[in-house]
Biopython code that builds the backbone (N, CA, C, O; Angstrom):
import numpy as np
from Bio.PDB.StructureBuilder import StructureBuilder

atoms = [
    (1, "MET", "N", (92.045, 101.199, 61.592)),
    (1, "MET", "CA", (92.368, 102.686, 61.234)),
    (1, "MET", "C", (93.639, 102.931, 61.367)),
    (1, "MET", "O", (94.343, 102.390, 62.219)),
    (2, "SER", "N", (94.055, 103.817, 60.486)),
    (2, "SER", "CA", (95.538, 104.163, 60.617)),
    (2, "SER", "C", (95.769, 105.137, 61.464)),
    (2, "SER", "O", (94.897, 105.861, 61.946)),
    (3, "SER", "N", (97.378, 105.219, 61.761)),
    (3, "SER", "CA", (97.637, 106.011, 62.601)),
    (3, "SER", "C", (97.287, 107.506, 62.254)),
    (3, "SER", "O", (96.824, 108.259, 63.111)),
    (4, "GLY", "N", (97.505, 107.864, 61.082)),
    (4, "GLY", "CA", (97.169, 109.146, 60.689)),
    (4, "GLY", "C", (95.706, 109.726, 60.723)),
    (4, "GLY", "O", (95.449, 110.927, 60.815)),
    (5, "LEU", "N", (94.767, 108.695, 60.635)),
    (5, "LEU", "CA", (93.410, 109.130, 60.892)),
    (5, "LEU", "C", (93.285, 109.103, 62.279)),
    (5, "LEU", "O", (92.468, 109.927, 62.689)),
    (6, "VAL", "N", (93.937, 108.287, 63.319)),
    (6, "VAL", "CA", (93.676, 108.261, 64.770)),
    (6, "VAL", "C", (94.143, 109.914, 65.332)),
    (6, "VAL", "O", (93.570, 110.627, 66.155)),
    (7, "ALA", "N", (95.340, 110.159, 64.571)),
    (7, "ALA", "CA", (96.286, 111.343, 65.329)),
    (7, "ALA", "C", (95.047, 112.589, 64.854)),
    (7, "ALA", "O", (94.720, 113.452, 65.669)),
    (8, "HIS", "N", (94.433, 112.535, 63.441)),
    (8, "HIS", "CA", (93.636, 113.558, 63.055)),
    (8, "HIS", "C", (92.533, 113.661, 64.094)),
    (8, "HIS", "O", (92.430, 114.714, 64.722)),
    (9, "GLN", "N", (91.726, 112.685, 64.319)),
    (9, "GLN", "CA", (90.791, 112.188, 65.387)),
    (9, "GLN", "C", (90.762, 113.198, 66.593)),
    (9, "GLN", "O", (90.011, 114.110, 66.938)),
    (10, "ILE", "N", (92.187, 112.496, 67.196)),
    (10, "ILE", "CA", (92.587, 113.042, 68.616)),
    (10, "ILE", "C", (92.728, 114.754, 68.128)),
    (10, "ILE", "O", (92.196, 115.522, 68.930)),
    (11, "ALA", "N", (93.237, 115.262, 67.182)),
    (11, "ALA", "CA", (93.712, 116.474, 66.970)),
    (11, "ALA", "C", (92.152, 117.430, 66.877)),
    (11, "ALA", "O", (91.972, 118.554, 67.345)),
    (12, "VAL", "N", (91.453, 116.830, 66.350)),
    (12, "VAL", "CA", (89.914, 117.742, 66.153)),
    (12, "VAL", "C", (89.121, 117.488, 67.675)),
    (12, "VAL", "O", (88.264, 118.278, 68.073)),
    (13, "SER", "N", (89.486, 116.418, 68.362)),
    (13, "SER", "CA", (88.662, 116.166, 69.502)),
    (13, "SER", "C", (89.239, 116.911, 70.807)),
    (13, "SER", "O", (88.499, 117.520, 71.580)),
    (14, "VAL", "N", (90.147, 116.842, 70.918)),
    (14, "VAL", "CA", (91.078, 117.404, 71.773)),
    (14, "VAL", "C", (91.686, 118.961, 72.121)),
    (14, "VAL", "O", (92.698, 119.222, 71.471)),
    (15, "SER", "N", (91.320, 119.809, 72.852)),
    (15, "SER", "CA", (92.039, 121.289, 72.640)),
    (15, "SER", "C", (93.281, 121.172, 73.015)),
    (15, "SER", "O", (93.822, 120.245, 73.618)),
    (16, "PRO", "N", (93.706, 122.152, 72.632)),
    (16, "PRO", "CA", (95.359, 122.017, 73.547)),
    (16, "PRO", "C", (95.360, 122.466, 75.041)),
    (16, "PRO", "O", (96.352, 122.101, 75.672)),
    (17, "ALA", "N", (94.519, 123.119, 75.651)),
    (17, "ALA", "CA", (94.346, 123.325, 76.825)),
    (17, "ALA", "C", (93.828, 121.816, 77.790)),
    (17, "ALA", "O", (93.937, 121.563, 78.990)),
    (18, "ALA", "N", (93.508, 121.384, 77.160)),
    (18, "ALA", "CA", (92.979, 120.010, 77.533)),
    (18, "ALA", "C", (94.233, 118.787, 77.606)),
    (18, "ALA", "O", (94.457, 118.014, 78.538)),
    (19, "ALA", "N", (94.801, 118.881, 76.564)),
    (19, "ALA", "CA", (96.008, 118.063, 76.205)),
    (19, "ALA", "C", (97.169, 118.648, 77.181)),
    (19, "ALA", "O", (97.760, 117.763, 77.800)),
    (20, "TYR", "N", (97.508, 119.681, 77.377)),
    (20, "TYR", "CA", (98.302, 120.245, 78.388)),
    (20, "TYR", "C", (98.065, 119.785, 79.734)),
    (20, "TYR", "O", (98.952, 119.279, 80.421)),
    (21, "SER", "N", (96.576, 120.000, 80.214)),
    (21, "SER", "CA", (96.088, 119.762, 81.520)),
    (21, "SER", "C", (96.341, 117.702, 81.547)),
    (21, "SER", "O", (96.850, 117.147, 82.522)),
    (22, "PHE", "N", (95.987, 117.131, 80.625)),
    (22, "PHE", "CA", (96.328, 115.418, 80.479)),
    (22, "PHE", "C", (97.643, 115.577, 80.864)),
    (22, "PHE", "O", (97.864, 115.162, 82.002)),
    (23, "CYS", "N", (98.915, 116.211, 80.070)),
    (23, "CYS", "CA", (100.367, 115.982, 80.433)),
    (23, "CYS", "C", (100.467, 116.300, 82.076)),
    (23, "CYS", "O", (100.873, 115.469, 82.889)),
    (24, "LEU", "N", (100.052, 117.568, 82.392)),
    (24, "LEU", "CA", (100.292, 118.114, 83.642)),
    (24, "LEU", "C", (99.612, 116.720, 84.933)),
    (24, "LEU", "O", (100.275, 116.347, 85.901)),
    (25, "PHE", "N", (98.612, 116.341, 84.684)),
    (25, "PHE", "CA", (98.397, 115.036, 85.537)),
    (25, "PHE", "C", (99.105, 114.072, 85.491)),
    (25, "PHE", "O", (99.474, 113.573, 86.554)),
    (26, "CYS", "N", (99.450, 113.600, 84.438)),
    (26, "CYS", "CA", (100.473, 112.399, 84.202)),
    (26, "CYS", "C", (101.860, 112.584, 84.483)),
    (26, "CYS", "O", (102.714, 111.700, 84.415)),
    (27, "LEU", "N", (102.082, 114.023, 84.870)),
    (27, "LEU", "CA", (103.510, 114.461, 85.427)),
    (27, "LEU", "C", (103.495, 114.185, 86.992)),
    (27, "LEU", "O", (104.478, 113.763, 87.601)),
    (28, "LEU", "N", (102.164, 114.497, 87.620)),
    (28, "LEU", "CA", (101.788, 114.629, 88.847)),
    (28, "LEU", "C", (101.304, 113.644, 89.632)),
    (28, "LEU", "O", (101.390, 113.608, 90.860)),
    (29, "TYR", "N", (100.775, 112.816, 88.902)),
    (29, "TYR", "CA", (99.846, 111.450, 89.764)),
    (29, "TYR", "C", (101.057, 110.169, 90.251)),
    (29, "TYR", "O", (102.258, 110.262, 89.997)),
    (30, "THR", "N", (100.586, 109.318, 90.791)),
    (30, "THR", "CA", (101.268, 108.197, 91.351)),
    (30, "THR", "C", (101.890, 107.394, 89.876)),
    (30, "THR", "O", (101.174, 106.868, 89.024)),
    (31, "PRO", "N", (102.997, 107.446, 89.858)),
    (31, "PRO", "CA", (103.657, 106.686, 88.750)),
    (31, "PRO", "C", (103.431, 105.283, 88.302)),
    (31, "PRO", "O", (103.315, 104.949, 87.123)),
    (32, "CYS", "N", (103.370, 104.365, 89.491)),
    (32, "CYS", "CA", (103.071, 103.223, 89.081)),
    (32, "CYS", "C", (102.931, 102.186, 90.255)),
    (32, "CYS", "O", (103.050, 102.608, 91.405)),
    (33, "LEU", "N", (102.694, 100.902, 90.038)),
    (33, "LEU", "CA", (102.201, 100.458, 91.117)),
    (33, "LEU", "C", (103.398, 99.810, 92.045)),
    (33, "LEU", "O", (103.204, 99.151, 93.066)),
    (34, "THR", "N", (104.597, 100.119, 91.508)),
    (34, "THR", "CA", (105.926, 99.451, 92.231)),
    (34, "THR", "C", (105.890, 100.861, 93.203)),
    (34, "THR", "O", (106.076, 100.769, 94.417)),
    (35, "THR", "N", (105.677, 101.942, 92.656)),
    (35, "THR", "CA", (105.907, 103.187, 93.696)),
    (35, "THR", "C", (105.138, 102.901, 94.851)),
    (35, "THR", "O", (105.682, 103.001, 95.951)),
    (36, "VAL", "N", (103.477, 102.421, 94.725)),
    (36, "VAL", "CA", (102.631, 102.401, 96.018)),
    (36, "VAL", "C", (103.254, 101.335, 96.680)),
    (36, "VAL", "O", (103.416, 101.556, 97.880)),
    (37, "ALA", "N", (103.750, 99.989, 96.184)),
    (37, "ALA", "CA", (104.286, 99.315, 96.747)),
    (37, "ALA", "C", (105.551, 99.438, 98.038)),
    (37, "ALA", "O", (105.677, 98.878, 99.127)),
    (38, "THR", "N", (106.420, 100.522, 97.245)),
    (38, "THR", "CA", (107.675, 100.878, 97.954)),
    (38, "THR", "C", (107.172, 101.504, 99.141)),
    (38, "THR", "O", (107.661, 101.199, 100.228)),
    (39, "VAL", "N", (106.189, 102.400, 99.046)),
    (39, "VAL", "CA", (105.747, 103.173, 99.937)),
    (39, "VAL", "C", (105.013, 102.375, 100.917)),
    (39, "VAL", "O", (105.214, 102.766, 102.066)),
    (40, "LYS", "N", (104.214, 101.365, 100.814)),
    (40, "LYS", "CA", (103.414, 100.432, 101.596)),
    (40, "LYS", "C", (104.617, 99.888, 102.753)),
    (40, "LYS", "O", (104.633, 99.981, 103.980)),
    (41, "ALA", "N", (105.702, 99.221, 101.682)),
    (41, "ALA", "CA", (106.774, 98.382, 102.684)),
    (41, "ALA", "C", (107.767, 99.437, 103.421)),
    (41, "ALA", "O", (108.223, 99.107, 104.516)),
    (42, "GLU", "N", (108.044, 100.424, 102.980)),
    (42, "GLU", "CA", (108.777, 101.383, 103.676)),
    (42, "GLU", "C", (107.994, 102.070, 105.012)),
    (42, "GLU", "O", (108.612, 102.194, 106.069)),
    (43, "SER", "N", (106.987, 102.383, 104.918)),
    (43, "SER", "CA", (106.105, 103.204, 106.011)),
    (43, "SER", "C", (105.427, 101.810, 106.652)),
    (43, "SER", "O", (104.983, 102.022, 107.781)),
    (44, "ARG", "N", (105.297, 100.815, 106.315)),
    (44, "ARG", "CA", (104.376, 99.715, 106.806)),
    (44, "ARG", "C", (103.229, 100.013, 107.556)),
    (44, "ARG", "O", (103.083, 99.835, 108.766)),
    (45, "SER", "N", (102.439, 100.471, 106.769)),
    (45, "SER", "CA", (101.446, 101.375, 106.965)),
    (45, "SER", "C", (100.372, 101.233, 106.016)),
    (45, "SER", "O", (100.797, 101.696, 104.957)),
    (46, "TRP", "N", (99.037, 100.769, 105.850)),
    (46, "TRP", "CA", (98.229, 100.897, 104.593)),
    (46, "TRP", "C", (97.671, 102.029, 104.862)),
    (46, "TRP", "O", (97.190, 102.609, 103.889)),
    (47, "GLY", "N", (97.550, 102.693, 106.191)),
    (47, "GLY", "CA", (96.853, 104.422, 105.971)),
    (47, "GLY", "C", (97.771, 104.934, 105.450)),
    (47, "GLY", "O", (97.400, 105.513, 104.428)),
    (48, "PHE", "N", (99.046, 105.042, 105.671)),
    (48, "PHE", "CA", (100.073, 106.270, 104.984)),
    (48, "PHE", "C", (99.963, 105.627, 103.420)),
    (48, "PHE", "O", (99.892, 106.507, 102.562)),
    (49, "MET", "N", (99.942, 104.462, 102.992)),
    (49, "MET", "CA", (99.878, 104.107, 101.567)),
    (49, "MET", "C", (98.692, 104.910, 100.899)),
    (49, "MET", "O", (98.846, 105.641, 99.920)),
    (50, "THR", "N", (97.560, 104.702, 101.507)),
    (50, "THR", "CA", (96.415, 105.022, 101.091)),
    (50, "THR", "C", (96.192, 106.816, 100.774)),
    (50, "THR", "O", (95.762, 107.381, 99.769)),
    (51, "PHE", "N", (96.664, 107.352, 102.036)),
    (51, "PHE", "CA", (97.049, 108.775, 102.042)),
    (51, "PHE", "C", (97.775, 109.363, 100.998)),
    (51, "PHE", "O", (97.408, 110.388, 100.422)),
    (52, "SER", "N", (98.878, 108.689, 100.720)),
    (52, "SER", "CA", (99.896, 108.867, 99.632)),
    (52, "SER", "C", (99.442, 108.798, 98.180)),
    (52, "SER", "O", (99.551, 109.665, 97.313)),
    (53, "LEU", "N", (98.864, 107.474, 98.095)),
    (53, "LEU", "CA", (98.024, 107.654, 96.773)),
    (53, "LEU", "C", (96.628, 108.678, 96.380)),
    (53, "LEU", "O", (96.391, 109.183, 95.283)),
    (54, "VAL", "N", (95.885, 108.783, 97.534)),
    (54, "VAL", "CA", (94.736, 109.567, 97.331)),
    (54, "VAL", "C", (95.352, 111.069, 97.044)),
    (54, "VAL", "O", (95.060, 111.803, 96.100)),
    (55, "PHE", "N", (96.246, 111.319, 98.073)),
    (55, "PHE", "CA", (96.657, 112.619, 98.076)),
    (55, "PHE", "C", (97.516, 113.056, 96.941)),
    (55, "PHE", "O", (97.377, 114.263, 96.745)),
    (56, "SER", "N", (98.373, 112.474, 96.110)),
    (56, "SER", "CA", (98.839, 112.355, 94.633)),
    (56, "SER", "C", (97.779, 112.616, 93.559)),
    (56, "SER", "O", (97.713, 113.495, 92.700)),
    (57, "LEU", "N", (96.894, 111.498, 93.890)),
    (57, "LEU", "CA", (95.854, 111.830, 92.698)),
    (57, "LEU", "C", (95.111, 113.101, 92.676)),
    (57, "LEU", "O", (94.856, 113.818, 91.708)),
    (58, "LEU", "N", (94.802, 113.253, 93.959)),
    (58, "LEU", "CA", (93.923, 114.717, 94.385)),
    (58, "LEU", "C", (94.686, 115.717, 93.578)),
    (58, "LEU", "O", (94.389, 116.381, 92.585)),
    (59, "TYR", "N", (95.971, 115.599, 94.456)),
    (59, "TYR", "CA", (96.893, 117.052, 93.761)),
    (59, "TYR", "C", (97.002, 117.210, 92.178)),
    (59, "TYR", "O", (96.829, 118.292, 91.618)),
    (60, "ALA", "N", (97.331, 115.920, 91.456)),
    (60, "ALA", "CA", (97.307, 116.196, 90.252)),
    (60, "ALA", "C", (96.196, 116.467, 89.335)),
    (60, "ALA", "O", (96.242, 117.151, 88.313)),
    (61, "TRP", "N", (94.990, 115.722, 89.928)),
    (61, "TRP", "CA", (93.776, 116.502, 89.311)),
    (61, "TRP", "C", (93.265, 117.813, 89.765)),
    (61, "TRP", "O", (92.563, 118.397, 88.939)),
    (62, "VAL", "N", (93.457, 118.387, 90.866)),
    (62, "VAL", "CA", (93.707, 119.790, 91.070)),
    (62, "VAL", "C", (94.636, 120.584, 90.384)),
    (62, "VAL", "O", (93.981, 121.592, 90.117)),
    (63, "ILE", "N", (95.508, 120.706, 90.038)),
    (63, "ILE", "CA", (96.624, 121.330, 89.195)),
    (63, "ILE", "C", (96.248, 121.443, 87.765)),
    (63, "ILE", "O", (96.354, 122.416, 87.019)),
    (64, "ALA", "N", (95.720, 120.076, 87.497)),
    (64, "ALA", "CA", (95.334, 119.944, 85.953)),
    (64, "ALA", "C", (93.909, 120.812, 85.794)),
    (64, "ALA", "O", (93.832, 121.577, 84.833)),
    (65, "PHE", "N", (92.920, 120.720, 86.605)),
    (65, "PHE", "CA", (91.786, 121.347, 86.661)),
    (65, "PHE", "C", (91.923, 122.673, 86.678)),
    (65, "PHE", "O", (91.258, 123.342, 85.887)),
    (66, "LEU", "N", (92.758, 123.252, 87.529)),
    (66, "LEU", "CA", (93.203, 124.789, 87.638)),
    (66, "LEU", "C", (93.704, 125.140, 86.505)),
    (66, "LEU", "O", (93.245, 126.167, 86.006)),
    (67, "PHE", "N", (94.680, 124.468, 85.842)),
    (67, "PHE", "CA", (95.224, 125.085, 84.796)),
    (67, "PHE", "C", (94.485, 125.076, 83.495)),
    (67, "PHE", "O", (94.699, 125.889, 82.597)),
    (68, "ASN", "N", (93.428, 123.918, 83.433)),
    (68, "ASN", "CA", (92.654, 123.693, 82.456)),
    (68, "ASN", "C", (91.608, 125.366, 82.215)),
    (68, "ASN", "O", (91.548, 126.107, 81.234)),
    (69, "GLN", "N", (90.988, 125.447, 83.437)),
    (69, "GLN", "CA", (90.190, 126.528, 83.739)),
    (69, "GLN", "C", (90.572, 127.860, 83.665)),
    (69, "GLN", "O", (89.798, 128.803, 83.507)),
    (70, "GLY", "N", (92.046, 127.935, 83.808)),
    (70, "GLY", "CA", (92.528, 129.361, 83.778)),
    (70, "GLY", "C", (92.792, 129.441, 82.326)),
    (70, "GLY", "O", (92.318, 130.373, 81.677)),
    (71, "ALA", "N", (93.561, 128.473, 81.739)),
    (71, "ALA", "CA", (93.341, 128.534, 80.196)),
    (71, "ALA", "C", (92.067, 128.771, 79.563)),
    (71, "ALA", "O", (91.910, 129.651, 78.716)),
    (72, "LEU", "N", (91.278, 128.102, 79.907)),
    (72, "LEU", "CA", (89.836, 128.430, 79.206)),
    (72, "LEU", "C", (89.380, 130.147, 79.460)),
    (72, "LEU", "O", (88.912, 130.857, 78.571)),
    (73, "LEU", "N", (89.636, 130.572, 80.831)),
    (73, "LEU", "CA", (89.539, 131.868, 81.092)),
    (73, "LEU", "C", (90.038, 132.755, 80.478)),
    (73, "LEU", "O", (89.408, 133.743, 80.099)),
    (74, "LEU", "N", (91.533, 132.514, 80.227)),
    (74, "LEU", "CA", (92.459, 133.367, 79.331)),
    (74, "LEU", "C", (91.899, 133.604, 77.709)),
    (74, "LEU", "O", (92.305, 134.464, 76.927)),
    (75, "GLY", "N", (90.858, 132.584, 77.469)),
    (75, "GLY", "CA", (90.821, 132.454, 76.093)),
    (75, "GLY", "C", (91.354, 131.468, 75.068)),
    (75, "GLY", "O", (91.147, 131.474, 73.854)),
    (76, "PHE", "N", (92.123, 130.567, 75.831)),
    (76, "PHE", "CA", (92.960, 129.506, 74.956)),
    (76, "PHE", "C", (91.902, 128.651, 74.849)),
    (76, "PHE", "O", (91.051, 128.588, 75.736)),
    (77, "ASP", "N", (91.848, 127.753, 73.512)),
    (77, "ASP", "CA", (91.037, 126.898, 73.286)),
    (77, "ASP", "C", (91.331, 125.656, 73.203)),
    (77, "ASP", "O", (90.450, 124.828, 72.968)),
]
sb = StructureBuilder()
sb.init_structure("model")
sb.init_model(0)
sb.init_chain("A")
sb.init_seg("    ")
for serial, (resi, resn, name, xyz) in enumerate(atoms, 1):
    if name == "N":
        sb.init_residue(resn, " ", resi, " ")
    sb.init_atom(name, np.array(xyz, "f"), 0.0, 1.0, " ", f" {name:<3s}", serial, name[0])
structure = sb.get_structure()
């Protein structure tokens, strides 16, 4: 597949609201395994590391979900 065809397929199947929601999620979730390992090393706690990971993923999902639903309610497609 050429990159033009892939870009066209993505543009056809993903709405702007969904694309912005995905961008918000990627900006807010835990960025990499190194961050998780650093939190574990600094806190010396598996529980806090797990809480930090779950909280950041949940927070990112909720913000992206609210943005997407708000955009859809306002008529952005």
